[in-house]
N, C-alpha and C positions, 0 to 999 in steps of 0.2 A: 285709346283704341277705338274705332268707329264700331259702333252695335248695329246701327241701321245704314241701309243703303238703297240706291234706286237704280235699277238697270234695265236694259232691253237686251234681247237676245235673239238668235236665229238657231234653231235646232234642226239638224239634218241627219240622215242615217249613216252617212259615209264622211271619212276623212277628205275624200277627194271632192266630193260636193263642197265641204265646206271651205276647203282651200280655194276651189273655183270662185265662190261667193266673196272670200276675202279679197282675191284679185280684183273682182268687180268693185268692191267697196274702195280698195286702194286706187283704182282708176276714176273715183268720183260717183259710182252708183249710191242711191239713198237707201241706207239702213232699213228705214222702215217699209220702203217699197219691196225691197228683197225679201224681208220677213213676211210680208203678207203674201208673197208669191210662192216662197220655198220653204218657211218653217212647218214642220210638223207638230208643234206645240200650240195648244188653242191660243196662246198669246199672240201667234202670228197675225190674226185677226185684227189686233190692235197695234201692229206694227212692231211686235215683238216685246212690248212694254210689260215689265213685271211689276211695275208699281215699288213701293217701298216695302221692304222686308228685314228680317234680322238675320245675323250671320248663321245661326242654328236652323233657319228655315229652309236652307238648300243644302244640297250634298257637298261633301267637303270640295272637291276639285272646282266646284262652280263657285262656292263662297270664297275659296282661296283666291280665284282670279278676281272676283268683285271687290274683296276687302283688301288685298295687297297689290293689285294691278294698278295701272295709272287710270286717271280719270278721262272720259271723254275720248279714249283711244279703243279701237276695236282689238281684242284679244281674241286668242285662239288660232287653230281649232283647239279646244278643251273638251276631253272625253269624260263623260259620266255614263252611268247604266243607262240613260235614256238615249243616247247618241253623242253626236259631235256639237258643240256650240261655238258660235261667235258671240262674244259678249262684248258690251259697251255700258261701262259704269258711268252713270250721269252724276251721282254725288253720294258722300257718306257723311254720316253724323253721328 
């Protein structure tokens, strides 16, 4: 089972915002550009990149999406205590 992963995300306050951004992504918008413009997480400044992290470094709903979901496909909206996330897992090891 993978213990480390690399992912990027877009964090917004409402499910509606997340769904709107997901629709834009599905129509070809670039993930990093939307993250820079809309994400409320400091990682938004770097296109949503969270770098590499361990399973236990993230809250459970987020970690479940990263470690159990498909690679390179945007998942979400995923709800955590921080808000609503769109998550793209780049790799797991």
